[in-house]
VMD Tcl script that draws the C-alpha trace (Angstrom):
set ca {
  {240.02 -164.42 141.68}
  {241.84 -163.32 138.46}
  {240.15 -161.85 135.40}
  {240.42 -165.05 133.37}
  {238.93 -167.13 136.18}
  {236.07 -164.69 136.63}
  {235.15 -164.97 132.94}
  {234.09 -168.56 133.61}
  {231.67 -167.31 136.23}
  {228.40 -166.42 134.44}
  {227.42 -164.12 137.31}
  {230.69 -162.17 137.23}
  {229.96 -158.48 136.73}
  {232.52 -155.77 137.27}
  {232.35 -152.00 137.15}
  {234.35 -150.14 134.52}
  {236.68 -148.00 136.59}
  {238.67 -146.15 133.91}
  {239.09 -146.00 130.14}
  {242.78 -145.42 129.39}
  {243.92 -144.31 125.92}
  {247.56 -144.73 124.93}
  {249.64 -144.90 121.77}
  {250.52 -142.33 119.13}
  {247.47 -140.11 118.87}
  {246.46 -136.45 119.06}
  {242.75 -137.25 119.18}
  {240.83 -135.86 122.16}
  {239.68 -138.60 124.52}
  {236.08 -137.34 124.36}
  {235.96 -138.09 120.62}
  {236.82 -141.73 121.26}
  {234.51 -142.04 124.27}
  {231.61 -140.88 122.04}
  {232.03 -143.95 119.83}
  {232.15 -146.62 122.52}
  {229.09 -148.66 123.50}
  {230.18 -148.66 127.17}
  {231.14 -145.83 129.49}
  {232.91 -145.37 132.78}
  {230.78 -146.73 135.66}
  {228.97 -149.38 133.59}
  {228.66 -152.85 135.10}
  {230.10 -155.35 132.62}
  {229.41 -159.06 132.46}
  {232.80 -160.62 131.92}
  {231.27 -163.18 129.58}
  {230.82 -160.32 127.09}
  {234.42 -159.09 127.06}
  {235.32 -160.65 123.69}
  {232.21 -159.20 122.07}
  {232.81 -155.76 123.63}
  {236.40 -155.82 122.45}
  {235.43 -156.65 118.87}
  {232.58 -154.13 118.62}
  {234.53 -151.23 120.06}
  {237.64 -151.91 117.99}
  {235.44 -151.82 114.89}
  {233.78 -148.59 116.00}
  {237.07 -146.83 116.58}
  {238.53 -148.07 113.29}
  {235.43 -146.73 111.52}
  {236.50 -143.21 112.51}
  {239.13 -143.53 109.75}
  {241.68 -141.87 112.05}
  {243.76 -144.90 112.99}
  {245.93 -147.52 111.33}
  {245.45 -149.83 114.30}
  {243.28 -150.14 117.41}
  {243.90 -152.65 120.21}
  {241.72 -153.05 123.31}
  {242.63 -154.96 126.45}
  {241.27 -155.22 130.01}
  {242.96 -154.97 133.40}
  {241.49 -156.19 136.67}
  {242.24 -153.66 139.43}
  {240.09 -155.00 142.29}
  {237.54 -157.65 143.11}
  {234.69 -155.77 141.46}
  {236.27 -153.35 138.95}
  {238.32 -153.37 135.74}
  {239.98 -150.88 133.41}
  {239.58 -150.68 129.65}
  {242.90 -150.01 127.90}
  {242.78 -148.65 124.35}
  {245.94 -148.47 122.24}
  {245.75 -146.56 118.96}
  {248.11 -145.60 116.14}
  {247.21 -142.45 114.23}
  {247.07 -142.24 110.49}
  {249.09 -139.48 108.87}
  {247.28 -136.34 110.13}
  {247.35 -134.36 106.88}
  {246.44 -136.82 104.20}
  {247.88 -135.85 100.81}
  {245.59 -137.38 98.23}
  {247.21 -137.28 94.79}
  {244.58 -137.52 92.13}
  {245.40 -139.20 88.84}
  {242.07 -139.99 87.25}
  {240.44 -140.22 83.90}
  {237.87 -137.79 82.57}
  {235.71 -140.74 81.62}
  {233.42 -142.68 83.92}
  {235.86 -145.58 84.39}
  {239.23 -146.89 83.26}
  {237.76 -149.20 80.62}
  {235.97 -146.39 78.78}
  {239.20 -144.38 78.73}
  {241.26 -147.32 77.46}
  {238.93 -148.78 74.86}
  {236.61 -145.99 73.70}
  {238.80 -142.90 74.11}
  {242.02 -144.64 72.94}
  {243.77 -143.84 76.26}
  {244.12 -140.21 75.21}
  {246.48 -138.38 77.54}
  {244.50 -135.15 77.24}
  {241.66 -136.89 79.07}
  {243.70 -137.34 82.26}
  {243.24 -135.21 85.34}
  {246.11 -134.52 87.72}
  {245.30 -133.02 91.08}
  {246.15 -132.91 94.75}
  {243.87 -132.73 97.78}
  {245.27 -131.95 101.21}
  {242.89 -133.39 103.80}
  {243.27 -132.96 107.53}
  {240.94 -135.62 108.94}
  {241.56 -134.74 112.57}
  {242.09 -130.98 112.83}
  {242.69 -129.90 116.46}
  {242.22 -133.54 117.49}
  {238.45 -133.13 117.27}
  {237.77 -135.09 114.07}
  {237.21 -131.86 112.20}
  {237.90 -132.17 108.46}
  {239.70 -129.42 106.53}
  {240.18 -130.04 102.83}
  {241.83 -127.93 100.15}
  {242.13 -129.33 96.65}
  {242.89 -128.44 93.07}
  {243.01 -130.24 89.75}
  {244.50 -129.55 86.32}
  {244.08 -131.31 83.01}
  {240.87 -132.29 81.27}
  {238.72 -130.79 84.04}
  {239.99 -127.90 86.16}
  {238.73 -127.90 89.75}
  {239.11 -126.04 93.03}
  {237.58 -127.10 96.34}
  {237.53 -125.95 99.96}
  {235.72 -127.87 102.70}
  {235.38 -127.68 106.45}
  {233.26 -129.86 108.71}
  {233.02 -130.40 112.44}
  {231.22 -133.50 113.74}
  {230.07 -131.93 117.00}
  {229.29 -128.32 117.90}
  {227.63 -128.95 121.28}
  {228.82 -130.47 124.53}
  {226.69 -133.60 124.20}
  {228.30 -134.30 120.79}
  {225.02 -134.60 118.93}
  {224.99 -131.72 116.43}
  {227.57 -130.98 113.72}
  {228.00 -128.57 110.82}
  {230.06 -127.82 107.75}
  {230.39 -125.99 104.46}
  {232.13 -126.35 101.11}
  {232.94 -124.15 98.11}
  {233.87 -125.66 94.76}
  {234.19 -124.82 91.11}
  {235.02 -126.63 87.88}
  {235.38 -125.76 84.23}
  {235.96 -127.80 81.12}
  {236.57 -127.32 77.42}
  {234.64 -130.51 76.63}
  {231.22 -131.64 77.76}
  {229.10 -134.77 77.35}
  {226.05 -132.96 76.02}
  {223.77 -135.88 75.13}
  {223.40 -139.66 75.00}
  {222.75 -141.70 71.87}
  {222.46 -145.49 71.81}
  {223.35 -145.38 75.52}
  {226.70 -143.72 74.78}
  {227.78 -140.21 75.71}
  {228.29 -137.71 72.88}
  {230.99 -135.08 73.46}
  {231.53 -131.55 72.19}
  {234.93 -129.87 72.56}
  {236.03 -126.29 71.97}
  {239.77 -125.62 72.19}
  {239.26 -121.85 72.49}
  {236.85 -121.53 75.41}
  {235.40 -123.34 78.38}
  {232.10 -124.92 77.34}
  {231.01 -125.95 80.85}
  {231.46 -124.05 84.11}
  {229.92 -125.05 87.44}
  {230.20 -123.33 90.81}
  {228.73 -124.56 94.08}
  {228.37 -123.45 97.67}
  {227.00 -125.91 100.26}
  {226.26 -125.70 103.98}
  {224.91 -128.44 106.24}
  {223.87 -129.44 109.72}
  {224.10 -132.97 111.12}
  {222.25 -134.65 113.97}
  {223.64 -137.89 115.41}
  {221.69 -138.92 118.50}
  {223.12 -142.44 118.55}
  {226.20 -144.18 117.25}
  {224.56 -145.75 114.21}
  {222.15 -143.02 113.05}
  {223.08 -139.74 111.36}
  {220.69 -137.15 109.91}
  {222.03 -134.47 107.57}
  {220.21 -131.43 106.16}
  {222.08 -129.57 103.43}
  {221.43 -126.51 101.30}
  {223.30 -126.03 98.02}
  {223.47 -123.12 95.63}
  {224.72 -124.19 92.18}
  {225.43 -122.15 89.05}
  {225.72 -123.80 85.64}
  {227.06 -122.08 82.51}
  {227.41 -123.71 79.10}
  {228.55 -122.45 75.69}
  {225.95 -121.39 73.13}
  {226.93 -124.32 70.90}
  {226.10 -126.83 73.63}
  {222.61 -125.36 74.01}
  {222.16 -125.54 70.25}
  {223.30 -129.17 70.07}
  {220.99 -130.12 72.96}
  {218.44 -127.48 74.02}
  {217.41 -129.78 76.91}
  {220.87 -129.91 78.50}
  {219.85 -127.18 80.95}
  {216.28 -127.08 79.67}
  {214.49 -124.70 77.28}
  {217.68 -123.87 75.40}
  {219.16 -122.11 78.43}
  {222.89 -121.39 78.58}
  {222.87 -120.77 82.35}
  {220.92 -121.96 85.34}
  {220.93 -121.00 89.01}
  {219.78 -123.81 91.23}
  {218.83 -123.90 94.88}
  {218.94 -127.47 96.15}
  {217.79 -128.92 99.46}
  {218.95 -132.37 100.55}
  {218.07 -134.56 103.51}
  {220.13 -137.68 104.10}
  {219.69 -140.50 106.63}
  {222.54 -142.93 107.31}
  {222.19 -146.09 109.38}
  {225.60 -147.61 110.10}
  {225.15 -151.16 111.35}
  {228.22 -152.60 109.60}
  {231.65 -153.54 110.88}
  {233.46 -151.13 108.54}
  {231.70 -148.46 106.45}
  {234.51 -148.32 103.87}
  {234.50 -152.09 103.21}
  {231.75 -153.92 105.12}
  {231.75 -157.66 105.70}
  {229.13 -158.01 108.44}
  {225.97 -156.15 109.42}
  {223.54 -153.90 107.59}
  {223.58 -150.38 106.21}
  {220.95 -147.98 104.93}
  {221.27 -144.67 103.08}
  {218.16 -142.63 102.30}
  {218.43 -139.39 100.34}
  {215.75 -136.86 99.42}
  {216.70 -134.05 97.03}
  {214.56 -131.09 96.07}
  {215.91 -129.21 93.04}
  {214.53 -125.67 92.83}
  {215.85 -123.78 89.77}
  {215.59 -120.03 90.22}
  {213.66 -118.03 87.64}
  {211.73 -121.03 86.27}
  {209.30 -123.59 87.64}
  {211.03 -126.76 86.55}
  {211.33 -128.15 90.09}
  {212.21 -131.78 90.76}
  {211.89 -134.15 93.71}
  {214.26 -137.13 93.87}
  {214.11 -140.09 96.29}
  {217.15 -142.38 96.54}
  {217.52 -145.50 98.69}
  {220.38 -147.90 99.34}
  {220.13 -150.93 101.61}
  {222.97 -153.43 102.13}
  {223.09 -156.67 104.11}
  {226.31 -158.50 104.89}
  {226.65 -162.05 106.26}
  {229.54 -164.15 107.54}
  {228.05 -167.69 107.43}
  {231.40 -169.51 107.72}
  {234.92 -168.55 108.63}
  {236.56 -166.68 105.73}
  {233.31 -166.64 103.69}
  {231.10 -163.59 103.20}
  {227.80 -162.97 101.45}
  {226.38 -159.55 100.63}
  {223.30 -158.10 98.98}
  {223.22 -154.46 97.87}
  {220.08 -152.71 96.66}
  {219.96 -149.21 95.18}
  {216.97 -147.45 93.71}
  {215.80 -144.00 92.64}
  {212.57 -142.34 91.60}
  {211.95 -138.72 90.67}
  {209.05 -136.39 89.87}
  {208.10 -134.95 87.45}
  {209.54 -137.39 84.95}
  {210.47 -134.86 82.28}
  {213.52 -132.83 83.30}
  {216.62 -131.13 81.93}
  {219.26 -133.70 80.98}
  {221.60 -132.77 83.86}
  {218.90 -134.06 86.25}
  {218.22 -137.32 84.39}
  {221.42 -139.28 85.05}
  {220.48 -142.81 86.08}
  {222.53 -145.98 85.64}
  {226.14 -145.79 84.52}
  {227.35 -142.96 86.74}
  {229.40 -143.04 89.95}
  {228.49 -146.19 91.97}
  {225.15 -146.83 90.26}
  {225.79 -149.27 87.43}
  {225.23 -152.91 86.61}
  {228.63 -154.57 86.52}
  {229.44 -155.62 82.97}
  {227.68 -152.53 81.55}
  {230.44 -150.04 82.36}
  {230.56 -148.91 78.73}
  {226.94 -147.68 78.79}
  {224.90 -144.90 80.37}
  {221.15 -145.12 80.79}
  {219.44 -141.83 81.54}
  {215.93 -141.59 82.92}
  {213.79 -140.83 85.94}
  {213.83 -144.15 87.86}
  {216.09 -147.15 88.35}
  {216.54 -150.25 90.48}
  {219.78 -152.17 91.00}
  {220.56 -155.36 92.93}
  {224.02 -156.81 93.55}
  {224.87 -160.21 95.08}
  {228.38 -161.24 96.15}
  {230.01 -164.34 97.58}
  {233.54 -163.68 98.83}
  {236.33 -165.67 100.39}
  {239.40 -164.37 102.17}
  {242.55 -165.15 100.20}
  {245.01 -162.99 102.12}
  {244.74 -161.04 105.38}
  {248.07 -159.80 106.69}
  {249.61 -156.83 108.46}
  {253.10 -155.64 107.63}
  {254.77 -153.82 110.53}
  {257.34 -151.09 109.93}
  {259.26 -148.82 112.33}
  {257.91 -145.72 110.54}
  {255.56 -143.24 112.20}
  {252.07 -143.28 110.65}
  {253.00 -146.41 108.67}
  {253.57 -148.75 111.59}
  {250.91 -151.14 110.31}
  {250.19 -151.74 106.61}
  {247.21 -154.06 106.16}
  {246.83 -156.09 102.99}
  {243.58 -157.95 102.41}
  {242.57 -159.81 99.27}
  {239.17 -161.40 98.65}
  {238.19 -163.63 95.78}
  {234.56 -163.38 94.73}
  {231.79 -164.48 92.42}
  {228.87 -162.14 91.86}
  {225.71 -161.36 89.95}
  {223.87 -158.10 89.21}
  {220.41 -157.17 87.96}
  {219.06 -153.73 87.13}
  {216.60 -151.70 85.11}
  {216.28 -148.02 84.21}
  {212.99 -146.35 83.27}
  {212.56 -143.45 80.85}
  {209.14 -142.73 79.39}
  {210.46 -140.05 77.01}
  {213.42 -141.81 75.35}
  {212.26 -144.82 73.37}
  {215.28 -145.10 71.05}
  {218.11 -146.16 73.37}
  {218.06 -149.95 73.42}
  {218.86 -150.43 77.13}
  {216.06 -148.24 78.46}
  {213.30 -150.22 80.20}
  {215.19 -153.43 79.58}
  {216.32 -155.92 82.22}
  {220.09 -155.90 82.61}
  {221.82 -158.98 84.02}
  {225.44 -159.93 84.59}
  {227.70 -162.33 86.46}
  {231.40 -162.65 86.99}
  {234.45 -163.41 89.10}
  {236.95 -161.02 90.61}
  {239.37 -159.88 93.27}
  {239.02 -157.09 95.84}
  {242.24 -155.62 97.24}
  {242.20 -153.36 100.32}
  {245.28 -151.79 101.83}
  {246.64 -148.81 103.77}
  {244.44 -145.72 104.23}
  {241.41 -147.62 102.96}
  {242.65 -147.79 99.38}
  {240.50 -150.19 97.39}
  {241.02 -151.85 94.02}
  {238.67 -154.20 92.18}
  {239.54 -156.50 89.31}
  {236.42 -158.07 87.77}
  {235.76 -160.25 84.74}
  {232.08 -159.93 83.87}
  {229.59 -161.44 81.41}
  {226.32 -159.64 80.62}
  {223.06 -160.59 78.88}
  {224.15 -158.77 75.70}
  {226.65 -161.62 75.26}
  {229.49 -159.23 76.07}
  {232.41 -159.94 78.39}
  {235.44 -157.96 79.52}
  {237.92 -157.38 82.31}
  {237.01 -154.26 84.32}
  {239.18 -152.30 86.73}
  {237.88 -150.04 89.50}
  {239.54 -148.08 92.31}
  {236.54 -147.91 94.62}
  {234.24 -150.13 96.65}
  {231.02 -151.55 95.32}
}
mol new
graphics top color blue
foreach p $ca { graphics top sphere $p radius 0.5 }
foreach p [lrange $ca 0 end-1] q [lrange $ca 1 end] { graphics top cylinder $p $q radius 0.2 }
display resetview
């Protein structure tokens, strides 16, 4: 009885004899075996082959090491089969040119900073995502321009034979001749000194990870951070570092929990994801400690072919509520903003944010080229409609108009995803301040 005929037999169960890995790859087989939900010797119901193929292809693609993964099955006897995995490596040393704006997003740089060229950063990171074929990450990076940066990072996902524990460290530094020293009317105020660096920050971090199962990762991290600011910055805002200080040494402990139940962490379309983060800031030489709790929960649905629905919740609370300004950044930074309010920042101690999306596939193609590491170039485009709601709480700032006020927005847009997980978002958004604009982003949601 052939493999296809046996699939129609609900009682057909065959033992997995071998897992064969072929293609262009330097990755150790053990790294790939760790990600699979089946192992050699398992008895497999042939009815589940399509589901096993899909799940394990997604898991291997989520390693971010491959441009393509294909899985097939070969019947070798009456009661056993082989699993054949074909992979194509990404470029092993990933050069990541960095052309970015000093401001929080492209729109602020274009419309509020008059696309000033002196607010552009030019840098280059060299990232080896698969050092020694063990999924170790080695990163060296530097940046010139508005903000000068240096960074060195090393991480290894597994340091024991059972592939459960991992570790890593990083060293980084930055300095700048301009600093956003305060907010007024939910806008950042800047001070610049052409003669000296007004902000310097140096950081050393070390961490341990614990990943007992595929989907769950625990990470404990200890950071030592030094801040230095110019005297003028402390005079303009004595609460920037707190108590008029011009320097601060900070010991920071972080615990992070990741639950990865999605099809692709970089751009999920199905499943659920949770990120929990606890941060304990412990400034040395003063007692202004702070505890911060951050939570993100996403849910992704595929109700019909080509249609996708997602809900994304993010929230933060911190204690005590009164802190130095560098510890009070809330909505408007990084990924935490209500779409349509990209021009604003809302500092405080607590926030809540909810995003809803309805997407449809417009284009999903793969371009094949006879070029090593670029054999497959995926191009995916999704049209979407969306709505956001958020609020930021600050009991000490009663002048900024967006504090403790419900923020709402809706819009339409396009998401573009291509080679090496590059993402671009084009969004036209309306908000409840009766404002509307076209916003551009080079990241996921």
